[in-house]
C-alpha positions in Angstrom: 13.5 -3.6 -3.6 13.4 -0.2 -5.7 16.1 0.2 -8.3 17.8 3.5 -7.9 16.7 5.7 -10.9 19.4 8.5 -11.1 22.6 9.1 -8.8 21.7 13.2 -8.4 18.6 12.8 -5.9 21.1 12.7 -2.6 23.1 15.6 -3.4 19.9 17.8 -4.8 18.7 16.6 -1.1 22.0 18.0 0.9 22.5 21.3 -1.4 18.6 22.0 -0.6 19.0 20.9 3.2 22.4 23.5 3.3 20.2 26.2 2.3 17.7 25.5 4.7 15.1 24.9 1.9 12.1 23.2 2.0 10.9 21.0 -1.1 7.8 22.9 -1.7 10.3 26.0 -2.0 12.4 24.3 -4.3 9.8 23.0 -6.4 8.6 26.5 -6.6 11.8 27.9 -7.7 11.9 25.3 -10.6 8.2 26.6 -11.4 9.8 30.0 -11.8 12.4 28.8 -14.1 9.9 26.9 -16.5 9.4 23.3 -14.8 6.1 22.8 -13.1 7.5 20.3 -10.1 5.6 19.0 -7.5 6.9 18.6 -3.9 6.3 14.9 -4.4 7.9 14.6 -7.5 11.0 16.0 -6.0 10.9 13.8 -2.9 11.0 10.8 -5.8 13.9 12.4 -7.3 15.7 12.9 -3.7 14.7 9.4 -3.1 16.2 8.1 -6.3 12.9 6.3 -7.2 12.8 9.1 -10.3 15.2 9.9 -13.5 16.4 13.4 -14.2 16.3 14.8 -17.6 19.2 16.9 -18.6 17.0 19.4 -18.9 15.7 19.2 -15.1 19.4 19.1 -14.0 19.8 22.5 -15.6 16.9 23.7 -14.0 17.4 22.3 -10.6 21.0 23.4 -10.6 20.1 27.1 -11.6 17.4 27.0 -8.8 20.2 25.8 -6.3 22.4 28.1 -7.7 25.2 25.5 -8.5 26.6 24.4 -11.4 25.4 21.0 -13.2 28.6 19.3 -12.0 28.1 20.2 -8.3 24.9 18.1 -8.6 27.3 14.6 -9.2 28.8 13.2 -5.7 
């Protein structure tokens, strides 16, 4: 069994799906904000397999147009 590495993954997936955004599109938005994020890395974040740094949280929040607090359940 894989241990969960973050608590924001499911919320990121939910927000992305609410915006009808594909993983590739969110990864591209993060790229425009200075984080070279691949679709596979985003999938790992959403599946709670990969840790997320503070800086990455900030970029994800900006890309999804939410506050960092909105990323937490």
